[in-house]
TORKOLKE-615797 format. One record per atom (N, C-alpha, C, O, CB): residue in three letters; x, y, z. Coordinates in pm, whole numbers, plus 50000, padded with zeros to 5 digits. Glycine has a CB too. Layout:
BEGIN
ALAXYZ...
//
This chain:
BEGIN
MET685671201767107MET685751188567176MET684821177967104MET683691180967065MET685311190067330ALA685341166567091ALA684501156167015ALA683261151267096ALA683311151267219ALA685391143266979ASP682261147567033ASP681011143667096ASP681251130567168ASP681681120967104ASP679861142366993THR680991129567296THR681071117567370THR679771113067440THR679791104667530THR682121118967467ALA678691118867397ALA677391115067450ALA677091100567426ALA677571094967328ALA676321123467390THR676311094267512THR675991079767506THR674631079067470THR673801086967514THR676241072167635VAL674341068567379VAL673031065467338VAL672201061467456VAL672561052767536VAL673051054767237GLU671051068167466GLU670121064867585GLU668931057467526GLU668711056567405GLU669611078367668GLY668171052167626GLY666961044967587GLY667091031667663GLY667621031067774GLY666821042967424ALA666561020767595ALA666481007667664ALA667861002467698ALA668070995867800ALA665730997267576ALA668831005767607ALA670141000867636ALA670801007667759ALA671781002467813ALA671001002767514ALA670291018567800ALA671011025967904ALA670651020068043ALA671271023768143ALA670651041167897THR669661011168049THR669221005468179THR670270994568223THR670730994668338THR667720999168166ALA670620985768137ALA671520974168168ALA672290970868037ALA672080960367976ALA670680961068222PRO673240980667995PRO673980978367881PRO674950966267891PRO675610964167992PRO674690990267851LEU675000958767784LEU676190948267783LEU677400955167742LEU678480952167794LEU675950935867683LEU677300964167652LEU678560970967600LEU678360986167614LEU677340991267569LEU678860967067445GLU679260993167671GLU679301008067683GLU680551013367615GLU681641008867650GLU679281012667834VAL680471022167526VAL681521030067467VAL681371043767497VAL680291049567484VAL681581028467326SER682531049967541SER682511064167589SER683731071167540SER684831066867573SER682441065167744GLY683611082667455GLY684751090767419GLY685771082367348GLY686961084767363GLY685361097267542LEU685361072967274LEU686271065067191LEU687001072367082LEU686371079067000LEU685541054367131VAL688411071167079VAL689321078066985VAL690241068666925VAL690791060366997VAL690091088667050ARG690461069066799ARG691491061466738ARG692121070366633ARG691441073566535ARG690961048266680HIS693351074466646HIS694041081266548HIS695231072966493HIS695901065866568HIS694481094166602PHE695481073966360PHE696561066266290PHE697581077366241PHE697271087266175PHE695951057066161ASP698881073866285ASP699911082466231ASP700341078266098ASP700891067366083ASP701061082966320VAL700111085966002VAL700511082665861VAL701571091965808VAL701661094365688VAL699301083165767SER702411097665904SER703421106665863SER704521099765779SER704791087765792SER704001113165985PRO705131107765693PRO706321103065623PRO707421101665717PRO707361106865828PRO706721112165512PRO708591093965671PRO709741092865761PRO710191107265803PRO709911117365739PRO710931084865690LEU710911107065915LEU711441120065973LEU712231128065885LEU712061140265880LEU712261117666089LEU713201121265807LEU713981128665717LEU713191135365612LEU713451146965583LEU714971120365658ASN712241128965552ASN711291135465459ASN710601147565520ASN710481158065457ASN710231125565414ARG710161146165638ARG709391157665704ARG710321169765727ARG709851181065723ARG708761152965844VAL711671167565753VAL712561177265781VAL712871184565645VAL712841196765633VAL713791171265849LEU713141175865547LEU713511182165418LEU712341190465352LEU712501201165293LEU713971170965320GLU711211184265371GLU710051191165313GLU709311200965407GLU708331207365369GLU709081180965265ARG709821201865529ARG709271211065633ARG707781208165648ARG706941217065635ARG709511226465593ARG707481195965674ARG706131191765692ARG705911186165830ARG706821179665880ARG705761181765589GLY704891187965892GLY704621181666030GLY704021168166013GLY703891162965903GLY703641190466117ARG703621162266131ARG703041149466137ARG701641149366071ARG700901159266075ARG702971144966280ALA701291137266009ALA700061136565944ALA699261125666028ALA699711114266033ALA700231132865787VAL698131128966090VAL697381119766158VAL695981117966119VAL695241127866122VAL697431122766286VAL695521106166081VAL694161102966042VAL693341101566168VAL693641093566257VAL694101090165956LYS692271109666172LYS691321108666294LYS690161099766251LYS689051104266220LYS690751123566343ALA690481086566251ALA689421077366204ALA688271076666299ALA687131076266251ALA689961063666184VAL688441076566421VAL687321077066525VAL687691089066621VAL688791089666675VAL687191062366612ASP686691098766641ASP687031110666700ASP686121113566813ASP685521124266821ASP687021121266604GLY686021104366900GLY685231106367029GLY683761102467020GLY682891111167021GLY685301120967071ILE683471089367011ILE682061085966995ILE681731077667131ILE682611073167204ILE681801076966850GLY680361076267153GLY679911069267267GLY678521063467226GLY677721070067160GLY679871078667395PHE678281051167267PHE677021044267253PHE676941032467355PHE677951028467413PHE676851039267107ALA675821027567371ALA675481015667464ALA674621005767386ALA673801009567302ALA674671020367599ILE674830993467414ILE673940982467361ILE673550973667466ILE674350968267542ILE674600974367255GLY672270972067470GLY671640963167571GLY671660948667528GLY671720945967408GLY670170967467598LYS671620939367620LYS671770925567591LYS670560922067496LYS669410926067516LYS671820916767726GLY670950913867386GLY669880908167299GLY669440918767193GLY668520916167115GLY668610903567388GLU670080930567191GLU669710940967091GLU670740941266971GLU671780934566970GLU669660955167163THR670370949266874THR671200951766763THR671390966266741THR670430973566712THR670660945366644PHE672620970766754PHE672900985066734PHE673730985666609PHE674820979966598PHE673650991866858SER673150993266510SER673800993966382SER674501007466361SER673921017566403SER672800991266271LEU675661008466301LEU676351020066258LEU676301020466106LEU676641010966035LEU677791020166310VAL675831032966059VAL675681034865913VAL676511046765877VAL676901054265966VAL674171036965869GLY676801048665757GLY677561060565702GLY678311057065575GLY678451045365538GLY678591065965807GLU678801067865507GLU679541066065390GLU680901058565418GLU681391058165531GLU679781079565326SER681441052665311SER682771046365327SER683791056565376SER683851067865327SER683261040065193GLY684591052065476GLY685671060765529GLY685261068365652GLY686031076465706GLY686121070565424CYS683921065465701CYS683491074665824CYS683981068165950CYS683741073966056CYS681841076765836GLY684661056565950GLY685131050266073GLY684341038766132GLY684581034766245GLY685211060166171LYS683461033766058LYS682591023666115LYS683371011366141LYS683291006166252LYS681411020566025SER684131006166048SER684920994366063SER686010995666163SER686380985966230SER685480990565937THR686571008166175THR687561010266289THR686931009466423THR687601005366518THR688241023766277VAL685701013166438VAL685001010566565VAL684880996566594VAL685170992266706VAL683681016266567ALA684400987966488ALA684350974066513ALA685660967666562ALA685630959666655ALA683910967466394ARG686820970966499ARG688020965566539ARG688550969366663ARG689280961966729ARG688900967866450LEU688180981766702LEU688530986666836LEU687820978366953LEU688380975267058LEU688141002066846ILE686510975266920ILE685830968567025ILE686240953767041ILE686250948467152ILE684380969567003VAL686590946866921VAL687020932766939VAL688580931866972VAL689100920866990VAL686690924366805GLY689230942466979GLY690680941767014GLY691620941166902GLY692820939866928GLY690950930367096LEU691210941966781LEU692190942166671LEU692890956366668LEU694020956866620LEU691460939066529TYR692380966366711TYR693130978466726TYR693040982666875TYR692060979866943TYR692590989766630ARG694070989166922ARG693980995267059ARG693571010467053ARG694131017866972ARG695370993767133PRO692671014967132PRO692221028867135PRO693311038167170PRO694161035867256PRO691101030567231THR693241049667092THR694141060867142THR693631065967262THR694461068967348THR694291072167047ALA692411067567284ALA691741072067417ALA690341066667417ALA689831061567317ALA691701088367436GLY689751067867530GLY688341064067551GLY688081051167619GLY688981043067637GLY687691063567427SER686861049067659SER686501037067737SER685561027467659SER684601031267591SER685831041367869ILE685951014067679ILE685121003867631ILE684840994867746ILE685750988767803ILE685740996567515ARG683520993967783ARG683260985267896ARG682260973867845ARG681200976367787ARG682650993768023TYR682730961767872TYR681870950467830TYR681400943267966TYR682200937668041TYR682700939967728ASP680160943767988ASP679580937368109ASP680150941668234ASP680250934268332ASP679710923168104GLY680590955968232GLY681080962468351GLY682660961268357GLY683260966268451GLY680400955968477ILE683290954668257ILE684750953568259ILE685380962368164ILE685040962368046ILE685170940068232GLU686300970268210GLU687040980268122GLU687970973668033GLU688900967368083GLU687820990368203ILE687820974367890ILE688760968567805ILE689330979167693ILE689930975667591ILE688070956167738GLY689070991567725GLY689431002267631GLY690801006367667GLY691550998067718GLY688441014467635ALA691231019367642ALA692541023867656ALA693121022967802ALA694341022167817ALA692591037567608ALA692261022967908ALA692641020668036ALA692731006368079ALA693341003568182ALA691801027468115GLY692120996568002GLY691980983468035GLY693430975768031GLY694370979267960GLY690940977367939SER693430965468113SER694700957168118SER694560944768021SER693490941267971SER694990951968272GLY695820938467999GLY695770926367917GLY694900915267975GLY694160909067898GLY697160921167897PRO694940912168114PRO694220901368166PRO692690903468159PRO691890894168153PRO694660898968305GLU692340917068161GLU690850920468150GLU690330917368005GLU689240911967985GLU690590936368184ARG691160921067911ARG690840918867772ARG690810904067738ARG689930899867664ARG691820925967683ARG691700896067788ARG691690881467781ARG690530874867843ARG690110864267797ARG692880876267841ARG689970880867952ARG688870874368018ARG687580876767940ARG686640868867945ARG688750879268161VAL687570888167868VAL686350891867797VAL686390886467644VAL685370883467581VAL686200907967802GLN687550885767599GLN687680882467442GLN686890870567405GLN686270871467300GLN689190879567397PRO686800858867476PRO686130847767433PRO684590850067414PRO683920842567342PRO686400837067528LYS684060860467481LYS682680863567470LYS682330871067343LYS681150872367310LYS682270871167586MET683320875967271MET683150885167160MET683760878067031MET684820872067039MET683900899467193GLN683110878866922GLN683590873466795GLN683090882866680GLN682130890466688GLN683070858466775MET683890881066572MET683600891366453MET683300882966330MET683890872466306MET684910901766420ILE682320888266253ILE682050882766123ILE682460893366024ILE681980904766030ILE680560878366107PHE683360889665930PHE684000898865838PHE683190899565712PHE682330891265681PHE685430894565808GLN683540911065635GLN682860914165509GLN683120903865406GLN682160899165345GLN683270927465458ASP684380899765379ASP684630889865276ASP684810877265341ASP685820875565409ASP685810893165191PRO683920867665327PRO684030854465391PRO685140845865336PRO685650837065406PRO682750847165376TYR685510848365211TYR686610839365150TYR687880844565208TYR688690836165247TYR686660839764985ALA688210858065219ALA689450862065275ALA689580859065422ALA690700859365475ALA689640876165252SER688490856165493SER688590853965634SER688670839465667SER688800836365785SER687450860165705LEU688610830465576LEU688620815865598LEU690040811265541LEU690450815765434LEU687310808365519ASN690720802765610ASN691920796765572ASN691580787465445ASN690770778165454ASN692550788665696PRO692250790665327PRO691940782065220PRO692660768465220PRO692290759565144PRO692230788865099ARG693660766865304ARG694370754065316ARG693730744165411ARG694040732265409ARG695770756465359TRP692820749265496TRP692130740465593TRP690750736965546TRP690060744865481TRP692050746965730ARG690350723865585ARG689020718665561ARG688050727565657ARG688500733365756ARG688950701965594VAL686710728165620VAL685810735265689VAL685700730365834VAL685530737965929VAL684560734765618GLU685820716865844GLU685690710565988GLU686830716266076GLU686590718866194GLU685790693765984ASP688000718266026ASP689130723466104ASP688930738266132ASP689240742666243ASP690470721166030ILE688450745966040ILE688170759766056ILE687270762966176ILE687570770966265ILE687560764765932ILE686140755666169ILE685100756666275ILE685490750566410ILE685010754766515ILE683850749966229ALA686340740766402ALA686810733966532ALA687850741366602ALA688010739266723ALA687340720166507GLU688630750366536GLU689700757666600GLU689300764166724GLU689960761566824GLU690240767366511PRO688270772666734PRO688000779366856PRO687480769466962PRO687670771567082PRO687010790566831ILE686820758466918ILE686460747967013ILE687620741967086ILE687560739667207ILE685750737266945ARG688750739167007ARG689900733167064ARG690720743467142ARG691280740667248ARG690720726566956THR690780755467087THR691560766467155THR691010769067290THR691790770267385THR691530779667073ARG689690770167306ARG689110772967436ARG688770760167511ARG688060760767611ARG687860781567421ARG689270748167463ARG689170735267527ARG687650732467567ARG687360727167674ARG690130734767655LEU686800735967483LEU685350732467508LEU685130718267485LEU684260712367550LEU684390740367419ALA685870711967395ALA685650697867360ALA686890692867280ALA687710700767234ALA684290696067274GLY686960680467269GLY688060675067185GLY687650661567130GLY686690655567178GLY689380673767266GLY688370656467026GLY688070643766968GLY686840643366905GLY686460653266843GLY688130633667060PRO686040631666914PRO684790629966858PRO683710639966898PRO682850643566818PRO684390617166889GLU683790644367027GLU682840654867070GLU682970668866993GLU682010675966964GLU683040657067222ALA684310671766966ALA684510684166878ALA683900682766749ALA683220691666699ALA685950687266854ARG684150670966692ARG683570668466552ARG682080668966549ARG681480673866454ARG684000654766498ALA681430663666660ALA680010664066669ALA679460677966682ALA678380681366633ALA679570655866782ARG680270686266752ARG679820699966767ARG680010707766642ARG679280717466619ARG680530706666878VAL680950704066562VAL681080710866433VAL679920707066340VAL679390715566268VAL682420707466368GLY679540694366341GLY678400689866253GLY677080697366305GLY676270701566223GLY678220673166259ALA676890698866438ALA675720705766490ALA675740720766446ALA674690726466414ALA675670704366645LEU676930727066446LEU676950741066407LEU676720742166257LEU676070751866216LEU678290747766447LEU677170733566175LEU676900734566035LEU675420732366007LEU674890738365913LEU677750724665957ARG674720723666087ARG673370722666066ARG672540735366106ARG671550739466046ARG672930711066136GLN673110740966220GLN672470752766268GLN672530764866174GLN671680773666185GLN673070756366395VAL673500765566083VAL673540776365991VAL673080771765848VAL673380778165748VAL674960782165988GLY672380761065847GLY671790755665716GLY672690748765618GLY672460748865497GLY671170766465643LEU673800742465677LEU674660734265588LEU674650720365642LEU674010717665744LEU676130739665579SER675360711165572SER675270696765611SER676610693165691SER677660698865663SER675080686965476PRO676530684265786PRO677830680065844PRO678850674165748PRO680050674465777PRO677580670065948ALA678440668965640ALA679260663665533ALA680070675265466ALA681120672965406ALA678360656165428ASP679600686965478ASP680310699365423ASP681640701765496ASP682510708965445ASP679400712365439GLY681800695765614GLY683070698365690GLY684190691965628GLY685310695365666GLY683000693765831GLU684050682665531GLU685280676365470GLU685690685265341GLU686720682465280GLU684970660265427LYS684910695465302LYS685310703065193LYS686230714965236LYS686460717565354LYS684100707765120TYR686770722665122TYR687580734265151TYR686690746965113TYR685700745865041TYR688980733765068PRO687080758265163PRO686260770465139PRO685960774064991PRO684920779664955PRO686960782065201HIS686980770264907HIS686750773464760HIS685630765964696HIS685170769464588HIS687980770764679GLU685190755364763GLU684140747664705GLU682780751364731GLU681840744164700GLU684260735264742PHE682630763964794PHE681340769064832PHE680990782364762PHE681890789264713PHE681310770864981SER679840785664756SER679350798964714SER679670809064823SER680070805964935SER677810798664685GLY679440822164778GLY679720832364865GLY678760831864996GLY679200833665109GLY679580845464788GLY677460829264969GLY676500828765085GLY676870817165174GLY676840818465296GLY675000827465038GLN677240805065111GLN677680794165200GLN678920796465283GLN679030792065398GLN677910782365121ARG679900803765220ARG681080807465291ARG680770816365410ARG681380815665517ARG682040814265198GLN679770825065385GLN679370834265508GLN678730826265609GLN678890829365727GLN678380846065471ARG677980815665576ARG677350806465676ARG678470799165755ARG678310796765875ARG676400795865603ILE679590795565688ILE680650788965748ILE681320798965853ILE681670795165965ILE681640784065638SER681480812165808SER682100821665895SER681180823966023SER681700826166132SER682350835065815ILE679840823466006ILE679000825166124ILE679140813166210ILE679150814166333ILE677530827466086ALA679270801566148ALA679340788266236ALA680700789766317ALA680730787266437ALA679340773366136ARG681710793666252ARG683020796166323ARG682890805666442ARG683350802766553ARG684070802066224ALA682190817866414ALA682040826966516ALA681160821766633ALA681320826266747ALA681510839366460LEU680230812366605LEU679410806866706LEU680150795466787LEU679730792166898LEU678140801766643ALA681200789666732ALA681940778366781ALA682450781366923ALA682500772367007ALA683100774966686GLY682830793766948GLY683450796367082GLY682390800167181GLY682750804467291GLY684510807667075GLU681070798767152GLU679910801867244GLU680030816767283GLU680110819767402GLU679910792267377PRO680040825867190PRO680100840767232PRO678660845767273PRO677630839167253PRO680680850267105GLU678720857567330GLU677520864667363GLU677310876967277GLU676200882167266GLU677560868467505PHE678410881567215PHE678420893867145PHE679110892467008PHE680260888067003PHE679090904367230LEU678420896166897LEU678930894066762LEU679060908266693LEU678110916066686LEU677950884166679VAL680210910966646VAL680370923166574VAL680420919266419VAL681320912166373VAL681700931166624SER679400924366345SER679220920866206SER679640932066112SER678900941766097SER677800917366181ASP680750931066052ASP681300942565963ASP680860939365825ASP681450930865758ASP682940944065968GLU679780946465779GLU679220945465642GLU679180930465600GLU679780926565500GLU680090954165539PRO678480922365679PRO678500907265646PRO677740902965518PRO677860891565473PRO677880899365763THR676980911965463THR676220909265342THR676550916365219THR676010913265113THR674920911565365SER677460926365230SER677660935265115SER678360929164997SER678280934764887SER678430946865157ALA679050917665012ALA679570910564908ALA678770899664840ALA679230891864757ALA680670905464952LEU677440900064887LEU676500889164843LEU675460893364754LEU675110905164757LEU675850882864955ASP674900885164672ASP673630888164594ASP672460892464692ASP672420888664808ASP673180874964507VAL671610899864640VAL670460905164717VAL669590893364777VAL669120893964891VAL669550914364623SER669430883664700SER668620871964752SER669330864064863SER668700859464959SER668300862264635VAL670600862664848VAL671450856664945VAL671620865865066VAL671790860965177VAL672780853264882GLN671580878765048GLN671630886765157GLN670490884665260GLN670680883565381GLN671660900065111ALA669290884265198ALA668110881365276ALA668180869065359ALA667770868865475ALA666980880265189GLN668720858365297GLN668870846065364GLN669810846765488GLN669520841565596GLN669360836165267ILE671030854065464ILE671970855165574ILE671360864165687ILE671550861065805ILE673350861065523LEU670660874665654LEU670070882565764LEU669000875565842LEU668870876765964LEU669500895065711ASN668250868165766ASN667220860165835ASN667790850065929ASN667280847766039ASN666360853065735LEU668880843865883LEU669660834665966LEU670210841366092LEU670030835966201LEU670800828965886MET670860852966080MET671360859966184MET670310864266294MET670560864166415MET672020871266129LYS669170867766239LYS667950872166331LYS667460859266402LYS667130859466521LYS666640879166241ARG667410848266330ARG666920835466400ARG667980831866509ARG667570828466621ARG666740822866292LEU669310832266482LEU670210827566573LEU670250837666695LEU670500833366808LEU671580825666503GLN670010850766673GLN669900860466782GLN668790856366871GLN668990857066992GLN669670874566731ARG667600851966824ARG666460847966907ARG666790835166983ARG666500834067102ARG665190845966820GLN667360825866915GLN667640812966976GLN668690813767083GLN668560808067192GLN668070803166873LEU669710820867052LEU670950821067140LEU671080833067230LEU672010833867310LEU672180820567056GLY670110842767217GLY670200855167300GLY671400864167260GLY671950871067346GLY670320851367449LEU671790864067138LEU672970871267104LEU672770885967089LEU671680890467054LEU673520865966983THR673840893567115THR673860908867089THR674690911966975THR675780906566959THR674400917067210TYR674210920466894TYR674990924166771TYR675320939566768TYR674560948466805TYR674170920166640LEU676580941166719LEU676920954766666LEU676970952666514LEU677780944766466LEU678360960866726PHE676130959266440PHE676060956566295PHE676560968466216PHE676040979566233PHE674620952966253ILE677550966466128ILE678130976866049ILE677600975765907ILE677600964765851ILE679660976166053SER677180986265850SER676710986465717SER676531000265654SER676351010365722SER675480979465713HIS676591000065518HIS676221012965455HIS674821011665384HIS674291021265330HIS677351017365349ASP674270999465387ASP672950997365328ASP671840999165427ASP671670990965517ASP672850983765269LEU671071010065411LEU670071013265495LEU668891003965498LEU668211002765600LEU669671025865464ALA668630997165385ALA667470987565385ALA667870976065469ALA667000970865539ALA667070982665239VAL669110971265473VAL669520960865555VAL669510964265696VAL669200955965781VAL670760956465519VAL669860976765725VAL669930981865869VAL668550982765924VAL668330979766041VAL670640996165880TYR667580986965842TYR666190987565891TYR665630973765924TYR664780972366012TYR665290994365788HIS666120963665851HIS665600950465874HIS666120944266001HIS665380936766066HIS665910941765759VAL667340946866041VAL667940939066150VAL668060947566290VAL668310941666395VAL669390934066101SER667880961066285SER668330969366390SER667320972066501SER666120973066476SER668770981666334THR667810973266621THR666980978566730THR667150993966740THR666201001666752THR667370971666867THR668490997966733THR668851012566732THR669851014866625THR670691006266597THR669411017466871VAL669781026566563VAL670661030066449VAL671601043366492VAL671041053066544VAL669681033366311GLY672841043366472GLY673641053566488GLY674301058566353GLY674891050366283GLY674581049766587VAL674221070166318VAL674711075966184VAL676071082766211VAL676191092266289VAL673631086866120MET677071077466143MET678501083466163MET678871091366046MET678521088365931MET679611072366184TYR679591101766077TYR680211110065974TYR681611115566018TYR681751123066115TYR679261121765939LEU682601111565941LEU683921116165969LEU684381111966111LEU685001120166179LEU683971131265952GLY684111100166155GLY684611096866285GLY683661101166405GLY684001098766521GLY685971103366299ARG682551107066377ARG681691110266494ARG680201105566466ARG679781103366352ARG681741126266524LEU679461104366576LEU678111100866564LEU677311114266552LEU677441122866638LEU677661091966686VAL676531115966450VAL675801128566431VAL674401126866469VAL673751136766501VAL675891133466290GLU673821114166467GLU672401112366507GLU672241096866548GLU672891088266489GLU671351116766382TRP671411094166642TRP671021081066676TRP669701081066733TRP669271091066791TRP671951074966765ALA668991070166719ALA667551067966766ALA667161053866739ALA667861046366671ALA666521077766695GLU665991050266796GLU665481037866764GLU665151036666619GLU664801046766556GLU664341035266844THR665251025166562THR665301023566412THR663951030366355THR664081038966269THR665411007066369ARG662861027366394ARG661641033266331ARG661601047966339ARG661111054666248ARG660411027966393THR662121053166452THR661991068066475THR662961074266379THR662581083866311THR662311072566629LEU664281069166367LEU665181075266276LEU664801074566131LEU665051083966057LEU666451069566293PHE664171063266087PHE663851061765951PHE662561070565918PHE662461076365810PHE663641046565920ASN661591071266017ASN660321079565986ASN660541094466015ASN659831102765957ASN659071074466073ARG661461098166099ARG661641112166125ARG663091116166148ARG663451120766257ARG660841115966241PRO663961114466039PRO665381119766064PRO665401133766090PRO664561141566046PRO666301117465948ARG666401136966166ARG666641151666212ARG667851158066138ARG667771168566075ARG666911152366373HIS668951150666151HIS670211156166098HIS670221157465950HIS669811147965884HIS671361147766139PRO670651168265890PRO670651169065741PRO671401158065673PRO671021154465561PRO671241181865698TYR672401152665729TYR673251141365670TYR672271128465667TYR672121121665566TYR674681138465766THR671691126065780THR670741114965793THR669671115165683THR669431105265614THR670071115365930ARG669021127465669ARG668001129865565ARG668501126765422ARG667831120665338ARG667541144565571MET669761131665403MET670201129765266MET670631115365234MET670591111465117MET671341139265237LEU671061106965337LEU671211093265320LEU669921085765294LEU669851076965208LEU671851088065435LEU668921089465370LEU667611083065342LEU667041087165206LEU666311079465143LEU666611086665452ASP667371099565159ASP666901103365024ASP667491095364918ASP666931094564809ASP667181117364996ALA668621089264943ALA669331080864842ALA668671067364819ALA668981060264723ALA670771078464884ILE667771063864905ILE667001051164896ILE665921053064774ILE665171062864775ILE666231047865045PRO665861044664682PRO664891045464578PRO663461046364632PRO663081038764721PRO665041033664488ASP662641055964576ASP661301058264617ASP660461048664543ASP660041051564431ASP660871072564593LEU660201037064600LEU659331026264525LEU657751029964530LEU656931024864453LEU659571010964597GLU657441039164628GLU656101042064637GLU655671054564541GLU654501058364529GLU655801044664784LEU656681060064479LEU656421071764382LEU655721082564455LEU654671086564404LEU655541067564256THR656111087664562THR655431097364636THR655501111364574THR654631119864594THR655941097464771GLY656581113164498GLY656861126464435GLY657441135564524GLY657631147064486GLY655681132764380ARG657771131764649ARG658371140864740ARG659781145464694ARG660491137064639ARG658431134364874GLN660251157664711GLN661551162464670GLN662531156364746GLN662361154864867GLN661691176464680ARG663641152164685ARG664701144364748ARG666001151164724ARG666261155864614ARG664751129964697VAL666821151764826VAL668041157764813VAL669221148864848VAL669581148264966VAL668041169264892PRO669861141964754PRO670911132464786PRO672121139264841PRO672251151464833PRO671291124464665VAL673021131264899VAL674261136964946VAL675101141064829VAL675361133564734VAL675001127165034ALA675551154064841ALA676441159564740ALA677811162264793ALA678021162564914ALA675881171964684GLY678811164464700GLY680191167264746GLY680931154964789GLY680451143664779GLY680191177064859GLU682141157764839GLU683101147364872GLU683261147765025GLU683151158465087GLU684511149364795VAL683521135965086VAL683821135465221VAL685231142465246VAL686201139465177VAL683801120665268PRO685311152065348PRO686601157765375PRO687611148565424PRO687281138065478PRO686481167965466SER688841152065407SER689961144165460SER689961141565608SER689851151365681SER691201150765428PRO690051130465658PRO690141128565804PRO691531133265859PRO691671134665980PRO689901113465840ILE692561135565772ILE693801140265818ILE693671154965856ILE694231159765955ILE694871137965714ASN692861162265766ASN692701177465790ASN691151180765785ASN690701187165689ASN693531186465673PRO690361176465885PRO688871177865887PRO688601193165895PRO689401200665951PRO688191169666013PRO687521197265841PRO687091210965853PRO686751215765992PRO686261207966073PRO685951212865770PRO687001227966021PRO686731233266158PRO685231233866184PRO684461233866088PRO687361247566176GLY684781234366302GLY683341234666340GLY682771221966308GLY683411211566325GLY682551245766271CYS681521221966260CYS680771209766220CYS681421203366096CYS681521209465989CYS679261213266190PRO681831191466113PRO682541184665996PRO681691183565874PRO682241181565765PRO682991170666035PHE680441184565884PHE679411182465770PHE679161197165702PHE678511198165598PHE677911175865834HIS679661206865760HIS679161220565704HIS679581222765564HIS678811229465496HIS679701232465787PRO680701218065507PRO681011220665373PRO679901214565271PRO679761219265158PRO682401214865346ARG679211204965315ARG678231197865225ARG676791201165269ARG675861196465205ARG678461182065228CYS676581208865373CYS675261210565432CYS674611222365380CYS675231233065383CYS675331211465577PRO673291221865325PRO672591232965276PRO672151242565387PRO671741253765357PRO671441228165197HIS672221238565515HIS671711246365624HIS672761252465705HIS672491258365810HIS670881238265709ALA674081251365656ALA675161256365742ALA675151271765742ALA674881278365642ALA676551250965694ASN675481277265868ASN675671291865887ASN677141293665943ASN677971284565952ASN674531298165989ALA677341306965981ALA678561309966041ALA678951302266166ALA680121299166186ALA678561323466068ARG678021299266246ARG678311292066376ARG678741277466336ARG679621271966401ARG676971292066478CYS678141271366233CYS678501258266199CYS679911256766144CYS680471245766144CYS677551253366104ARG680501267866096ARG681831268266042ARG682971269266150ARG684141266466125ARG681911279965947VAL682561273166263VAL683621274366369VAL683301266466500VAL684261262866569VAL683801289366406GLU682131263566536GLU681761256266653GLU681261241966632GLU680241239766566GLU680761263566721PRO682001231966690PRO681481218666673PRO680211216066753PRO680131219566871PRO682531208766712PRO679261210266691PRO677981208666767PRO678051197966862PRO678801188466843PRO676821206066678ARG677241199066974ARG677221189367074ARG675881182067061ARG674841187767030ARG677431195467212ALA675991168367086ALA674661159767081ALA673691163967181ALA674031165967297ALA674921144467105GLN672451165467138GLN671451169667238GLN670141160967203GLN669901156767091GLN671161186467232ALA669381159167310ALA668151150667300ALA667091159367238ALA666841170067292ALA667681144867442HIS666421155667128HIS665281163067073HIS664191151867061HIS664091144666962HIS665641170666927GLY663391151067171GLY662471139167181GLY663131125967190GLY664021124767274GLY661581138567065PRO662821115567113PRO663431103067124PRO664781101867048PRO665431091467047PRO662501093167078THR665181114166978THR666321111966898THR667391122266956THR667121133067008THR665991113966739HIS668661116666936HIS669821125666977HIS670511130166845HIS670741122266754HIS670911117767076VAL670811143066841VAL671351148866721VAL672391158966757VAL672231166866851VAL670281155166637ALA673511158566678ALA674581168866695ALA674431178666577ALA675051176466473ALA676081162066697CYS673701188566586CYS673401197566474CYS672961211766529CYS672001212766605CYS672251191166382HIS673671222066490HIS673301236166526HIS671911238766464HIS671041244266531HIS674401246966472ALA671701234966338ALA670451238866267ALA669321232566338ALA668281239166343ALA670441234566118VAL669361220966393VAL668251214066465VAL668081221866597VAL666971225466637VAL668571198066492GLU669281224466666GLU669191230766799GLU668511244366793GLU667741248266880GLU670581232266861GLU668851251466683GLU668251264966664GLU666811265366604GLU666211276066595GLU669161272966574GLY666301254066564GLY664971252766514GLY664941257466361GLY663881260966310GLY663971261366604ARG666101257366290ARG666041261566154ARG665611251066062ARG665251254065948ARG667281266466112ILE665641238266105ILE665191227366035ILE664361217766123ILE663891207466075ILE666351220565975
//
């Protein structure tokens, strides 16, 4: 059974977003005739395989992991770009997951917005910046005419641009400026919750810092709540309240940011942190992640990490681990449970 435990802690008292037993499978089977002739069954990608977490209002929950672990799929499930195969998503007490209805999703949708990885691909190249940012204002009928234009100018100033930039097209800006425009568009609908899917991975390091500082400032000013998706642990440490580590569609460990970085428990988390350059030259032995991520179409039995884990034993190869609390950290690992690491 997939792990459906929920992140506990500060977020558990009054969560804005609760996810429980979330599953998303994609059918990638060849056409029926091909399957009959080749005597093959259906092929299903288990992109998200039963995860749960909670995010308190004003907090930042980050999901990290290697490419292909299901982070972006989780983001798209929450904002409604994908529909869950199973599981619950509750926003401010309203169910919008697999059992949720269309009216409930439409009621919640204006409160949630998404910032995408590639700002150029997410902006309409045929529209001026003013029209791009004004679209959610007009769609939600928050303002019209001169008032909408004034709001666009205020939003551009808020993200560090000039109101005069509204007359330009996206191709006239740098990558960092385009991401600022994407943030302004996300804020135009007055959301409470932002899903940021690798918002800085396509930017230079110096520009990354500017965008992250901007997002933190806006969070303080507007009381925003973030789900932050990234594979960059340095970025995650800078912005997060709580961090969840994903592997092959499942959460293997989660804890408060400082706790997870200072005392990681799961072997996969330790290996991810060992991949960060040791700038202090401590001389500590480091074991980076080795091997390849297994196929989500045919994941290994038992613990999905056992083919790459140096601590795996016979139990790990047959029995999926259940998440358990070990002090302030939640870990899904037989080796930790048995005290072997």
